[in-house]
KOLGU-4560 file (N, C-alpha, C; in nm, 3 decimals, padded with zeros to 5 digits):
<recs>
<n_xx: -00.957 n_yy: -00.815 n_zz: 00.335 ca_xx: -00.861 ca_yy: -00.779 ca_zz: 00.232 c_xx: -00.896 c_yy: -00.640 c_zz: 00.180 mol: A seq: 1 type: MET>
<n_xx: -00.793 n_yy: -00.559 n_zz: 00.156 ca_xx: -00.816 ca_yy: -00.424 ca_zz: 00.104 c_xx: -00.730 c_yy: -00.398 c_zz: -00.019 mol: A seq: 2 type: VAL>
<n_xx: -00.790 n_yy: -00.327 n_zz: -00.113 ca_xx: -00.720 ca_yy: -00.284 ca_zz: -00.233 c_xx: -00.686 c_yy: -00.136 c_zz: -00.215 mol: A seq: 3 type: GLN>
<n_xx: -00.558 n_yy: -00.103 n_zz: -00.230 ca_xx: -00.515 ca_yy: 00.036 ca_zz: -00.220 c_xx: -00.551 c_yy: 00.103 c_zz: -00.353 mol: A seq: 4 type: ILE>
<n_xx: -00.619 n_yy: 00.219 n_zz: -00.346 ca_xx: -00.670 ca_yy: 00.284 ca_zz: -00.467 c_xx: -00.601 c_yy: 00.416 c_zz: -00.499 mol: A seq: 5 type: THR>
<n_xx: -00.544 n_yy: 00.482 n_zz: -00.398 ca_xx: -00.472 ca_yy: 00.608 ca_zz: -00.423 c_xx: -00.383 c_yy: 00.637 c_zz: -00.303 mol: A seq: 6 type: SER>
<n_xx: -00.286 n_yy: 00.727 n_zz: -00.327 ca_xx: -00.189 ca_yy: 00.759 ca_zz: -00.222 c_xx: -00.174 c_yy: 00.910 c_zz: -00.207 mol: A seq: 7 type: ILE>
<n_xx: -00.131 n_yy: 00.949 n_zz: -00.089 ca_xx: -00.098 ca_yy: 01.089 ca_zz: -00.062 c_xx: 00.050 c_yy: 01.095 c_zz: -00.026 mol: A seq: 8 type: HIS>
<n_xx: 00.125 n_yy: 01.173 n_zz: -00.101 ca_xx: 00.269 ca_yy: 01.189 ca_zz: -00.079 c_xx: 00.299 c_yy: 01.322 c_zz: -00.012 mol: A seq: 9 type: LEU>
<n_xx: 00.395 n_yy: 01.321 n_zz: 00.079 ca_xx: 00.446 ca_yy: 01.443 ca_zz: 00.141 c_xx: 00.597 c_yy: 01.439 c_zz: 00.124 mol: A seq: 10 type: VAL>
<n_xx: 00.649 n_yy: 01.533 n_zz: 00.049 ca_xx: 00.792 ca_yy: 01.532 ca_zz: 00.020 c_xx: 00.816 c_yy: 01.480 c_zz: -00.121 mol: A seq: 11 type: GLY>
<n_xx: 00.920 n_yy: 01.402 n_zz: -00.136 ca_xx: 00.957 ca_yy: 01.353 ca_zz: -00.269 c_xx: 00.867 c_yy: 01.238 c_zz: -00.314 mol: A seq: 12 type: THR>
<n_xx: 00.891 n_yy: 01.190 n_zz: -00.432 ca_xx: 00.808 ca_yy: 01.087 ca_zz: -00.494 c_xx: 00.860 c_yy: 00.945 c_zz: -00.466 mol: A seq: 13 type: GLN>
<n_xx: 00.885 n_yy: 00.914 n_zz: -00.339 ca_xx: 00.936 ca_yy: 00.783 ca_zz: -00.301 c_xx: 00.841 c_yy: 00.717 c_zz: -00.201 mol: A seq: 14 type: HIS>
<n_xx: 00.851 n_yy: 00.586 n_zz: -00.191 ca_xx: 00.762 ca_yy: 00.510 ca_zz: -00.103 c_xx: 00.762 c_yy: 00.560 c_zz: 00.041 mol: A seq: 15 type: HIS>
<n_xx: 00.878 n_yy: 00.596 n_zz: 00.093 ca_xx: 00.886 ca_yy: 00.638 ca_zz: 00.232 c_xx: 00.816 c_yy: 00.772 c_zz: 00.256 mol: A seq: 16 type: GLN>
<n_xx: 00.773 n_yy: 00.840 n_zz: 00.149 ca_xx: 00.702 ca_yy: 00.967 ca_zz: 00.163 c_xx: 00.551 c_yy: 00.953 c_zz: 00.142 mol: A seq: 17 type: HIS>
<n_xx: 00.503 n_yy: 00.830 n_zz: 00.130 ca_xx: 00.358 ca_yy: 00.808 ca_zz: 00.126 c_xx: 00.308 c_yy: 00.826 c_zz: 00.269 mol: A seq: 18 type: ILE>
<n_xx: 00.227 n_yy: 00.928 n_zz: 00.289 ca_xx: 00.178 ca_yy: 00.956 ca_zz: 00.425 c_xx: 00.043 c_yy: 00.892 c_zz: 00.453 mol: A seq: 19 type: SER>
<n_xx: -00.034 n_yy: 00.865 n_zz: 00.348 ca_xx: -00.168 ca_yy: 00.808 ca_zz: 00.365 c_xx: -00.208 c_yy: 00.734 c_zz: 00.239 mol: A seq: 20 type: GLU>
<n_xx: -00.293 n_yy: 00.634 n_zz: 00.256 ca_xx: -00.344 ca_yy: 00.555 ca_zz: 00.143 c_xx: -00.494 c_yy: 00.539 c_zz: 00.155 mol: A seq: 21 type: MET>
<n_xx: -00.564 n_yy: 00.557 n_zz: 00.044 ca_xx: -00.707 ca_yy: 00.526 ca_zz: 00.041 c_xx: -00.722 c_yy: 00.382 c_zz: -00.006 mol: A seq: 22 type: LYS>
<n_xx: -00.825 n_yy: 00.315 n_zz: 00.046 ca_xx: -00.846 ca_yy: 00.175 ca_zz: 00.016 c_xx: -00.995 c_yy: 00.143 c_zz: 00.006 mol: A seq: 23 type: TRP>
<n_xx: -01.023 n_yy: 00.027 n_zz: -00.053 ca_xx: -01.157 ca_yy: -00.028 ca_zz: -00.059 c_xx: -01.149 c_yy: -00.176 c_zz: -00.024 mol: A seq: 24 type: VAL>
<n_xx: -01.247 n_yy: -00.224 n_zz: 00.049 ca_xx: -01.258 ca_yy: -00.367 ca_zz: 00.077 c_xx: -01.354 c_yy: -00.423 c_zz: -00.028 mol: A seq: 25 type: ASN>
<n_xx: -01.304 n_yy: -00.497 n_zz: -00.129 ca_xx: -01.391 ca_yy: -00.546 ca_zz: -00.236 c_xx: -01.501 c_yy: -00.639 c_zz: -00.187 mol: A seq: 26 type: PRO>
<n_xx: -01.479 n_yy: -00.706 n_zz: -00.075 ca_xx: -01.579 ca_yy: -00.799 ca_zz: -00.022 c_xx: -01.699 c_yy: -00.731 c_zz: 00.041 mol: A seq: 27 type: GLY>
<n_xx: -01.675 n_yy: -00.616 n_zz: 00.104 ca_xx: -01.784 ca_yy: -00.548 ca_zz: 00.176 c_xx: -01.823 c_yy: -00.414 c_zz: 00.114 mol: A seq: 28 type: THR>
<n_xx: -01.734 n_yy: -00.360 n_zz: 00.030 ca_xx: -01.757 ca_yy: -00.228 ca_zz: -00.026 c_xx: -01.714 c_yy: -00.115 c_zz: 00.065 mol: A seq: 29 type: GLY>
<n_xx: -01.665 n_yy: -00.148 n_zz: 00.185 ca_xx: -01.619 ca_yy: -00.045 ca_zz: 00.278 c_xx: -01.499 c_yy: 00.029 c_zz: 00.219 mol: A seq: 30 type: ALA>
<n_xx: -01.490 n_yy: 00.159 n_zz: 00.248 ca_xx: -01.377 ca_yy: 00.239 ca_zz: 00.202 c_xx: -01.319 c_yy: 00.314 c_zz: 00.321 mol: A seq: 31 type: THR>
<n_xx: -01.198 n_yy: 00.360 n_zz: 00.303 ca_xx: -01.135 ca_yy: 00.437 ca_zz: 00.410 c_xx: -01.000 c_yy: 00.488 c_zz: 00.366 mol: A seq: 32 type: GLY>
<n_xx: -00.932 n_yy: 00.551 n_zz: 00.459 ca_xx: -00.796 ca_yy: 00.599 ca_zz: 00.439 c_xx: -00.717 c_yy: 00.564 c_zz: 00.563 mol: A seq: 33 type: ALA>
<n_xx: -00.593 n_yy: 00.523 n_zz: 00.543 ca_xx: -00.507 ca_yy: 00.485 ca_zz: 00.655 c_xx: -00.373 c_yy: 00.555 c_zz: 00.642 mol: A seq: 34 type: SER>
<n_xx: -00.320 n_yy: 00.596 n_zz: 00.755 ca_xx: -00.187 ca_yy: 00.657 ca_zz: 00.758 c_xx: -00.083 c_yy: 00.549 c_zz: 00.726 mol: A seq: 35 type: SER>
<n_xx: 00.037 n_yy: 00.595 n_zz: 00.693 ca_xx: 00.146 ca_yy: 00.501 ca_zz: 00.668 c_xx: 00.164 c_yy: 00.410 c_zz: 00.789 mol: A seq: 36 type: ARG>
<n_xx: 00.164 n_yy: 00.468 n_zz: 00.908 ca_xx: 00.185 ca_yy: 00.390 ca_zz: 01.029 c_xx: 00.076 c_yy: 00.286 c_zz: 01.049 mol: A seq: 37 type: GLU>
<n_xx: -00.049 n_yy: 00.324 n_zz: 01.024 ca_xx: -00.160 ca_yy: 00.230 ca_zz: 01.039 c_xx: -00.151 c_yy: 00.118 c_zz: 00.936 mol: A seq: 38 type: ALA>
<n_xx: -00.109 n_yy: 00.150 n_zz: 00.814 ca_xx: -00.098 ca_yy: 00.046 ca_zz: 00.711 c_xx: 00.019 c_yy: -00.047 c_zz: 00.742 mol: A seq: 39 type: MET>
<n_xx: 00.127 n_yy: 00.003 n_zz: 00.796 ca_xx: 00.239 ca_yy: -00.083 ca_zz: 00.838 c_xx: 00.188 c_yy: -00.184 c_zz: 00.941 mol: A seq: 40 type: VAL>
<n_xx: 00.113 n_yy: -00.137 n_zz: 01.040 ca_xx: 00.058 ca_yy: -00.225 ca_zz: 01.142 c_xx: -00.037 c_yy: -00.328 c_zz: 01.081 mol: A seq: 41 type: THR>
<n_xx: -00.125 n_yy: -00.282 n_zz: 00.991 ca_xx: -00.220 ca_yy: -00.372 ca_zz: 00.926 c_xx: -00.148 c_yy: -00.482 c_zz: 00.848 mol: A seq: 42 type: PHE>
<n_xx: -00.048 n_yy: -00.444 n_zz: 00.769 ca_xx: 00.024 ca_yy: -00.541 ca_zz: 00.686 c_xx: 00.101 c_yy: -00.640 c_zz: 00.774 mol: A seq: 43 type: VAL>
<n_xx: 00.158 n_yy: -00.592 n_zz: 00.882 ca_xx: 00.232 ca_yy: -00.682 ca_zz: 00.972 c_xx: 00.140 c_yy: -00.784 c_zz: 01.038 mol: A seq: 44 type: ARG>
<n_xx: 00.020 n_yy: -00.744 n_zz: 01.072 ca_xx: -00.072 ca_yy: -00.834 ca_zz: 01.141 c_xx: -00.164 c_yy: -00.911 c_zz: 01.046 mol: A seq: 45 type: THR>
<n_xx: -00.170 n_yy: -00.867 n_zz: 00.919 ca_xx: -00.255 ca_yy: -00.931 ca_zz: 00.819 c_xx: -00.178 c_yy: -00.951 c_zz: 00.689 mol: A seq: 46 type: ASN>
<n_xx: -00.080 n_yy: -01.042 n_zz: 00.687 ca_xx: 00.000 ca_yy: -01.061 ca_zz: 00.565 c_xx: -00.087 c_yy: -01.097 c_zz: 00.445 mol: A seq: 47 type: PRO>
<n_xx: -00.048 n_yy: -01.045 n_zz: 00.329 ca_xx: -00.118 ca_yy: -01.071 ca_zz: 00.203 c_xx: -00.266 c_yy: -01.033 c_zz: 00.207 mol: A seq: 48 type: ASN>
<n_xx: -00.297 n_yy: -00.925 n_zz: 00.278 ca_xx: -00.435 ca_yy: -00.877 ca_zz: 00.285 c_xx: -00.450 c_yy: -00.734 c_zz: 00.235 mol: A seq: 49 type: GLN>
<n_xx: -00.341 n_yy: -00.672 n_zz: 00.187 ca_xx: -00.346 ca_yy: -00.538 ca_zz: 00.127 c_xx: -00.270 c_yy: -00.546 c_zz: -00.003 mol: A seq: 50 type: ALA>
<n_xx: -00.330 n_yy: -00.492 n_zz: -00.109 ca_xx: -00.269 ca_yy: -00.507 ca_zz: -00.241 c_xx: -00.302 c_yy: -00.391 c_zz: -00.333 mol: A seq: 51 type: TYR>
<n_xx: -00.226 n_yy: -00.384 n_zz: -00.441 ca_xx: -00.254 ca_yy: -00.295 ca_zz: -00.554 c_xx: -00.290 c_yy: -00.386 c_zz: -00.670 mol: A seq: 52 type: VAL>
<n_xx: -00.399 n_yy: -00.358 n_zz: -00.736 ca_xx: -00.442 ca_yy: -00.440 ca_zz: -00.850 c_xx: -00.366 c_yy: -00.398 c_zz: -00.974 mol: A seq: 53 type: GLN>
<n_xx: -00.292 n_yy: -00.492 n_zz: -01.031 ca_xx: -00.222 ca_yy: -00.469 ca_zz: -01.157 c_xx: -00.309 c_yy: -00.510 c_zz: -01.273 mol: A seq: 54 type: GLY>
<n_xx: -00.257 n_yy: -00.502 n_zz: -01.395 ca_xx: -00.335 ca_yy: -00.538 ca_zz: -01.513 c_xx: -00.384 c_yy: -00.683 c_zz: -01.512 mol: A seq: 55 type: PRO>
<n_xx: -00.302 n_yy: -00.772 n_zz: -01.456 ca_xx: -00.340 ca_yy: -00.913 ca_zz: -01.458 c_xx: -00.335 c_yy: -00.979 c_zz: -01.321 mol: A seq: 56 type: THR>
<n_xx: -00.264 n_yy: -00.920 n_zz: -01.226 ca_xx: -00.252 ca_yy: -00.982 ca_zz: -01.094 c_xx: -00.238 c_yy: -00.878 c_zz: -00.985 mol: A seq: 57 type: GLU>
<n_xx: -00.248 n_yy: -00.925 n_zz: -00.861 ca_xx: -00.234 ca_yy: -00.837 ca_zz: -00.745 c_xx: -00.088 c_yy: -00.831 c_zz: -00.703 mol: A seq: 58 type: LYS>
<n_xx: -00.046 n_yy: -00.714 n_zz: -00.659 ca_xx: 00.086 ca_yy: -00.696 ca_zz: -00.598 c_xx: 00.061 c_yy: -00.664 c_zz: -00.451 mol: A seq: 59 type: ALA>
<n_xx: 00.100 n_yy: -00.754 n_zz: -00.363 ca_xx: 00.072 ca_yy: -00.739 ca_zz: -00.220 c_xx: 00.173 c_yy: -00.647 c_zz: -00.153 mol: A seq: 60 type: PHE>
<n_xx: 00.126 n_yy: -00.576 n_zz: -00.051 ca_xx: 00.212 ca_yy: -00.488 ca_zz: 00.026 c_xx: 00.292 c_yy: -00.567 c_zz: 00.129 mol: A seq: 61 type: LEU>
<n_xx: 00.416 n_yy: -00.526 n_zz: 00.146 ca_xx: 00.502 ca_yy: -00.577 ca_zz: 00.252 c_xx: 00.566 c_yy: -00.458 c_zz: 00.321 mol: A seq: 62 type: ARG>
<n_xx: 00.616 n_yy: -00.482 n_zz: 00.439 ca_xx: 00.677 ca_yy: -00.375 ca_zz: 00.518 c_xx: 00.827 c_yy: -00.374 c_zz: 00.494 mol: A seq: 63 type: VAL>
<n_xx: 00.878 n_yy: -00.256 n_zz: 00.462 ca_xx: 01.023 ca_yy: -00.234 ca_zz: 00.453 c_xx: 01.071 c_yy: -00.201 c_zz: 00.594 mol: A seq: 64 type: ARG>
<n_xx: 01.171 n_yy: -00.273 n_zz: 00.641 ca_xx: 01.218 ca_yy: -00.260 ca_zz: 00.778 c_xx: 01.316 c_yy: -00.146 c_zz: 00.801 mol: A seq: 65 type: GLY>
<n_xx: 01.281 n_yy: -00.028 n_zz: 00.758 ca_xx: 01.364 ca_yy: 00.089 ca_zz: 00.780 c_xx: 01.315 c_yy: 00.163 c_zz: 00.904 mol: A seq: 66 type: THR>
<n_xx: 01.378 n_yy: 00.276 n_zz: 00.934 ca_xx: 01.331 ca_yy: 00.360 ca_zz: 01.043 c_xx: 01.297 c_yy: 00.496 c_zz: 00.988 mol: A seq: 67 type: THR>
<n_xx: 01.170 n_yy: 00.533 n_zz: 00.982 ca_xx: 01.055 ca_yy: 00.453 ca_zz: 01.020 c_xx: 01.019 c_yy: 00.353 c_zz: 00.909 mol: A seq: 68 type: PRO>
<n_xx: 00.947 n_yy: 00.247 n_zz: 00.943 ca_xx: 00.907 ca_yy: 00.149 ca_zz: 00.841 c_xx: 00.802 c_yy: 00.208 c_zz: 00.747 mol: A seq: 69 type: PRO>
<n_xx: 00.795 n_yy: 00.151 n_zz: 00.628 ca_xx: 00.693 ca_yy: 00.191 ca_zz: 00.530 c_xx: 00.655 c_yy: 00.069 c_zz: 00.449 mol: A seq: 70 type: TYR>
<n_xx: 00.549 n_yy: 00.081 n_zz: 00.368 ca_xx: 00.504 ca_yy: -00.031 ca_zz: 00.286 c_xx: 00.543 c_yy: -00.009 c_zz: 00.140 mol: A seq: 71 type: VAL>
<n_xx: 00.561 n_yy: -00.121 n_zz: 00.072 ca_xx: 00.592 ca_yy: -00.121 ca_zz: -00.070 c_xx: 00.537 c_yy: -00.252 c_zz: -00.125 mol: A seq: 72 type: GLN>
<n_xx: 00.503 n_yy: -00.254 n_zz: -00.253 ca_xx: 00.454 ca_yy: -00.378 ca_zz: -00.312 c_xx: 00.570 c_yy: -00.471 c_zz: -00.344 mol: A seq: 73 type: THR>
<n_xx: 00.537 n_yy: -00.600 n_zz: -00.343 ca_xx: 00.636 ca_yy: -00.705 ca_zz: -00.367 c_xx: 00.571 c_yy: -00.808 c_zz: -00.456 mol: A seq: 74 type: TYR>
<n_xx: 00.627 n_yy: -00.830 n_zz: -00.574 ca_xx: 00.571 ca_yy: -00.927 ca_zz: -00.668 c_xx: 00.685 c_yy: -00.999 c_zz: -00.739 mol: A seq: 75 type: ALA>
<n_xx: 00.666 n_yy: -01.126 n_zz: -00.764 ca_xx: 00.767 ca_yy: -01.206 ca_zz: -00.835 c_xx: 00.905 c_yy: -01.194 c_zz: -00.771 mol: A seq: 76 type: ASP>
<n_xx: 00.907 n_yy: -01.199 n_zz: -00.638 ca_xx: 01.032 ca_yy: -01.191 ca_zz: -00.561 c_xx: 01.111 c_yy: -01.062 c_zz: -00.582 mol: A seq: 77 type: ASN>
<n_xx: 01.038 n_yy: -00.954 n_zz: -00.613 ca_xx: 01.102 ca_yy: -00.825 ca_zz: -00.640 c_xx: 01.020 c_yy: -00.712 c_zz: -00.578 mol: A seq: 78 type: THR>
<n_xx: 01.088 n_yy: -00.616 n_zz: -00.517 ca_xx: 01.019 ca_yy: -00.494 ca_zz: -00.471 c_xx: 00.975 c_yy: -00.416 c_zz: -00.594 mol: A seq: 79 type: TRP>
<n_xx: 00.850 n_yy: -00.372 n_zz: -00.597 ca_xx: 00.795 ca_yy: -00.305 ca_zz: -00.714 c_xx: 00.739 c_yy: -00.168 c_zz: -00.678 mol: A seq: 80 type: THR>
<n_xx: 00.704 n_yy: -00.090 n_zz: -00.782 ca_xx: 00.656 ca_yy: 00.047 ca_zz: -00.764 c_xx: 00.506 c_yy: 00.063 c_zz: -00.789 mol: A seq: 81 type: ASP>
<n_xx: 00.429 n_yy: -00.042 n_zz: -00.769 ca_xx: 00.285 ca_yy: -00.035 ca_zz: -00.796 c_xx: 00.216 c_yy: 00.076 c_zz: -00.718 mol: A seq: 82 type: ASN>
<n_xx: 00.254 n_yy: 00.097 n_zz: -00.594 ca_xx: 00.192 ca_yy: 00.204 ca_zz: -00.516 c_xx: 00.215 c_yy: 00.341 c_zz: -00.579 mol: A seq: 83 type: LEU>
<n_xx: 00.336 n_yy: 00.363 n_zz: -00.630 ca_xx: 00.368 ca_yy: 00.494 ca_zz: -00.689 c_xx: 00.296 c_yy: 00.519 c_zz: -00.820 mol: A seq: 84 type: LEU>
<n_xx: 00.240 n_yy: 00.414 n_zz: -00.881 ca_xx: 00.166 ca_yy: 00.432 ca_zz: -01.006 c_xx: 00.019 c_yy: 00.467 c_zz: -00.982 mol: A seq: 85 type: SER>
<n_xx: -00.024 n_yy: 00.466 n_zz: -00.856 ca_xx: -00.164 ca_yy: 00.497 ca_zz: -00.824 c_xx: -00.191 c_yy: 00.647 c_zz: -00.830 mol: A seq: 86 type: LEU>
<n_xx: -00.318 n_yy: 00.683 n_zz: -00.847 ca_xx: -00.353 ca_yy: 00.827 ca_zz: -00.843 c_xx: -00.316 c_yy: 00.889 c_zz: -00.709 mol: A seq: 87 type: PRO>
<n_xx: -00.290 n_yy: 01.019 n_zz: -00.712 ca_xx: -00.255 ca_yy: 01.097 ca_zz: -00.592 c_xx: -00.376 c_yy: 01.177 c_zz: -00.546 mol: A seq: 88 type: ARG>
<n_xx: -00.379 n_yy: 01.209 n_zz: -00.420 ca_xx: -00.481 ca_yy: 01.300 ca_zz: -00.366 c_xx: -00.419 c_yy: 01.392 c_zz: -00.265 mol: A seq: 89 type: TYR>
</recs>
């Protein structure tokens, strides 16, 4: 499981313009950065294993089926903007 900690945007301030995400694995302490494409693949093969930590709960990433696909958080049966609230690098 990985927690997304920050994002890198290229272009406008929308989810489809997140080009890279930094993450940490809370279980092992491992850290890294993944491209949008790599995170799409990770989320598709590992459902509910990538998230943004909110004040009280986790918002898990899901893949938006556009061309090209991208990830966005989904909580309480609603697409949310948790990724866009993260620090930028």
